[in-house]
Each structure stands twice: as C-alpha cells, then as structure tokens.
N, C-alpha and C positions, 0 to 999 in steps of 0.2 A: 384128436391133438393129444386128451392127455395120455392115452394107451403109446404112444409112439414116444411123449416126452418120458415116460416112465421105463420105456425101452431101451431109449440112449442114455438114462442113468444106470437102468441093471448091466448095459454093457460096459458103460464107462468102472463101473466099479469089480467088474470082473478082469477088465483092461489093468485098473490101478494092482490089485490082487495078482494076477501073473506079474505083474513087474518085480511087484513086493518079492516075491519067488525067486524072480531072477535074481535079481540083481545084491539080494541081499542071501543068498546061501549058504556063503560062509559064515555069515553071522551066525545064522539058523546051527551050524553043526559046529561051530564053536560054544553055542549056548547047549544044544545036546551033551556035548561032549564035558561041559563046566557040573552036568547035571549028573553024567554017570561016574567023573572022577569028579568030585569037590575037592576047590582047593583052599586051604588054610584060610587064605587073606578074600574078605569078600567084599564085593562093589558097595560100593557107600553109597549115599543115595542121590548125590550129586553128577559123581558120575553115571548110573542111570538117566537122569534126565538129561545129560549130555550126551549121551549116545544115543535118547531118541531123538532128542532136537537133531541130529545128525542124519538120522538114518529118515525124518520127514523132510529136511532138506534136501538129502541124496534123492527122494521121489518127487520132490520140488522140479528140482533141477531140469529133469526130462523131459516137461512138459513147453522148457523156455524155446524148444527149437519153433514151436509152433507158430508163435508171433516172426512175420517178417520185420528185419530193424537194420538200421545202418550202421556204419563204422561210428557217425559222428554221434548217433543217438545212444549207442551204447559209452561211448568215452563221456559223453553226458551225464548219463546214468551210472558211471564208475566215479565220475567225479562226485554227484550228490551223496552215493552211497558212502565214500571216502567222508567226507562232511560230516556223516552221520554217525562215523565212527566202525564203520562195514567194513575192514582191509580184507579181508578174505577173497581170493578168487574167483570162489564159488557163488560170491555175494549177486553179481550181476544175473547168474543161471536162476539161483533163486527169486529172484525179484521178476524176471519174465516166466518163469512159473508160478508165481502167485496171479498173475494179470491174469493167467490161463485158467488157474482154477479156482480165483475166488469166483469170477460170475459165473461157473458153473456150481460153485457150493451155494450158492445164492438161489439159484434156478432151482437145484434139489430141495431149497429149507421152504421155496414159495410152493412147489408140487407138492410135497409134504404137509404143510402145515393149511394149504387149501386155499393161501391168498388168490392163487390165479386163479378161481373159477371165478372173481367178478369180472374181470376184463385179460386176457391171458396173453394178447398180443403185447399189452402196456403193462404188465407187470413183468413177462418176461424180457423186454428191451431193457424198463428199468431196472433190473435186476443185474441183466450182462453190462449197461453201463455205471452201475456203481460197484459193481466187480472188480471194471477194468478200470478205475480211477483210483478204487480201494487205496494201490497200493503204496500209488502218486501221494495223495492225502498222509499217508500213513507217513513214508519214507522225509515230508515235507516238515512233519508237525517234530519227527525222532531229529531232523536237520536244526530245527529252533530251539528243540528243549538242551541239545551240546551247544549249542550256541551262548544260550541265556547260561548253561554252566561255566563255559570259557569265560564268559564275561564278567560273572561273579567270583571266579577264583582269579584272574588274573592280580588283582592288589596283593593279595595272600602271598602269590609267587614273585611279583614285585620286590618285596619286603624284601623276603629271603634271601632273593637273588644279591638285593645291597647291602644285607647284611654277609654275607658268604665276600661281596668285593671287598668289602671294605677288611677282613676278616684275611684278605691275603691273597684269595683264590682268583684265578682268571674267569672272564668269563665263560669261558665254552666248562670247565670246573665246578664253576657255581653253577651254571643252569644241568650238568647232569647232576647235582649233589639236592639242589630245588626239587627234581623231577621223583628223585629217589626218596626224599624226605617227604614230601607231602603225597606221594600216590594215593594214600589213604583217604586223606581228605577232601582233595582234589584233582579226581582221576583224571577226567577230559583233558585238562592243560598240563599234568604232568605227560599225560598220552601224547600229546601232539608235541613237548618239549624232550621227550623222548627219543621221539623221531628225528628230531634235531641232532640232538647228539650220534644218534647211528648214523646222520648223513656228516657231519662233520668228521666221524671216524672211519666214514668210507672215502674221504680226502675231495668232500663235493667244500668250498670255499664255505667260510662263516658266512655270509651278506647273503648267496644264492640257498645256504640253506635256511635262512630266517626266513627269506621273502616266498620260502615254498610253505615254510608254517601261514604266511598270512592266507596264501592261495587256497590253501589245505580249510583252513576253520572259515575265510570269509567274515571276518569281524569287525568292524571298526578299527576299534581299538586296539587290537591285537595289529593291525596295519600301518596305528600309529606309531605304536610300538617298535617295529618292525623299522621305517623308514626314521624315525629319531637313533635307533640302534646302527643303521647304514651311515648317517648323517655323523654319528660321537665318531664312528672306526674312522670316517671319510678325514673330515678335520684335527680329529684328533684329542677332543675333548673326554672329561672325566666321565666314565660310562657309569660308574656311582650315582654321581650327580644328574646324570640323565634319566637315568629310573627312579631316582626320589622323585623328578619332578612330576614324570608318568603317572609314576603312582598316586602323586597329592592331587593330579590332575582327576583320576579318576574317581577318588572317593569324593573331590568337589563336585563331580559330573551326578556320582549315586545320589548325593545331601541336594541339589537339585531336581532332580529326576524323583527323589520324594515327594518333595516341596511341590512340585508340579502335579503330581498327582493329586495332592493336598490340597491343590488348591481346586483343579477338576472336582472335587468332590462333592463340593455343593453343588454346582449345574448338575451333575449324575443325579442326586438326589432328589431334585424337582419332580420329574418323572414322577417316580415312587409315590411319593407326599403327592401329587394331583392323581393321579389314576386309583392308587389306594387305601392311600393314608387317610386323606380327606373325606372322601363318601364315608368310610366306616364312622367316621369320628361326625359327621353331621347326622350320620342314622344315629348316634347314640345321645349327639346333646339336643338334637330337634325332635325326635321319634317321639315322644313322652308329652314334650307341647305341641305335639303334631295330632296327637291321638285325643289331648284332654281339649282340644280346641274343635277336634268334628264330633266327642262326644255332647257339648256345648251346644253345636248349631244344630246337632240332629234333634238334644232336648227343648232349645229355642224352636224352632220351624214347626218339632212337632206338636206342641201346644197348639 
C-alpha cells in the first residue's frame, strides 16, 4: 500500500515537472536571454512574486478538467468568486484545479509525515475529503471578509457622496469621484463602485448598474441603499437627503450592534468564570485552610 502510494506521488511529481517544462518553455528562454543579455532595468520583488503566482496559477489551471462539473455549478462558483473579489477569467479554473491538487498534497503530507501508518484508509479518506472541501471553506471565508469590509466602508463612502452631490455634482460624477478618492482607504467598496461607473459609461441604465452592485456584493445594507436610490430616482426626491438618512441609519445600526455585543459579554463571560477562574480561585483561597485542617485532624487522631 505504501509503495503504491509512493509510486503514485513520484509519477505525479514527474508529470507536474513535465507540465512545467512544456507550458513554460518561453519563460525559461526569456530568463536565459536575460542572464546572457542583462537589461539595465531590474525586475522588482513585487513583479517577481506576481510572475511566480501567475505560473503557479497556470499549473493549477491544467488540473481543473479532472473534475466533472455542470454549467450551473460553474456559474455559481463564478458568482462566489466575484463576491470574493476574483474577477479574472482563470479564477474558476484555478479553483477547480485547487480542488484536485489540495487533496493530493494532503495525501503526500500524510505519507511523508508517517501519519498514515496508524489507519491508512481513514487518514487518506480524511485527507481527500478535507482537501476537496478546503477551497470551498477558503472561498467562503474570503467572501465574508470582503462583505465585512464593504459593510464597514459604506458609511464613509456615503458621506463623501453627500459632500460631492451637495457641491453640485451629479450622482454618476459623485460615484466616480468617491471611488477614486477613497480607493486607498476602502478598496473593496471603491472597487465595486468603479464597476458601477464603468457599466454606466458603457450605456447601462443607472438603476440596473446599482442593482448589479447589490447582486455582486450580497450585502444587506448595500441592497437597502440600492432600493432607496432606485425609489428616489423614480419619485424624484432629493438624493442627498436619501443618502444622508441611509448613512445615519447605518451608523445607528453600528452603535446598536456594539451595544448588543456588550450586552452579550456578561453571558459569554459566565462559562470561563465557572470553568477556569472559579476553580483556580477556590484552590488559592481554600487550599491552605484544607491543608491545615488535614494536618490538625492527623495530629488529633494520631494521638
């Protein structure tokens, strides 16, 4: 069993090395030419890291054909990747390739570390299952992190939108200016607003562009904002007042969430107190008294 698995890992490494040589011959020739004829401009560390990441992503992409998948499943995965901020065309291929490579990598780690000696079938099945589900868990975590960043940065973006609109800019111009100004402080929400600006410049109606924003992010406060903007455009009300009311509502909700977390803190502290702090306190306070009582009883009954 171990020899067969070791042979499989060796064959897999040989195939991967052959794939690297076949798919990246041009990059190797380019590196050789750079060594022979060095250019005056040196590559930065960031460009080297990006090139390495692209190469690894390219290798992973070639394994995505191993898994059978339907068009509906691919569309769902593509939507999840977009919500996580990965809009490249190769993101889906890298994701499915990772679902093939990660189980094999975990099996190789189990073989090298010797963890498979205790129960080979259980260890390898567990490694395959965890490796297959690990990309899904990682993608779900990335989506939650990005949604949290969008939720936190939305009030700041709304404040700048209000300032720009009250200064005389239209909603489209204010959106473009806010996405440009807050790109360094709030990159997630500004990235989504930049897509809204690009869709409007391409000729898409404003309401549809904002609705696509709500679908891409899948954040409740963004959906409420889009609904308010669409209703404000339909009924002709002031957009600045609408944004100000929504911004105040978001800040009030944030304060209420903090107060709710503070109220839950007393209940959450009960379990550490009972399980960890109280036993240690009892040992410190009652320990000397119990020891002296045991010594007195021993002296009394000993006499």
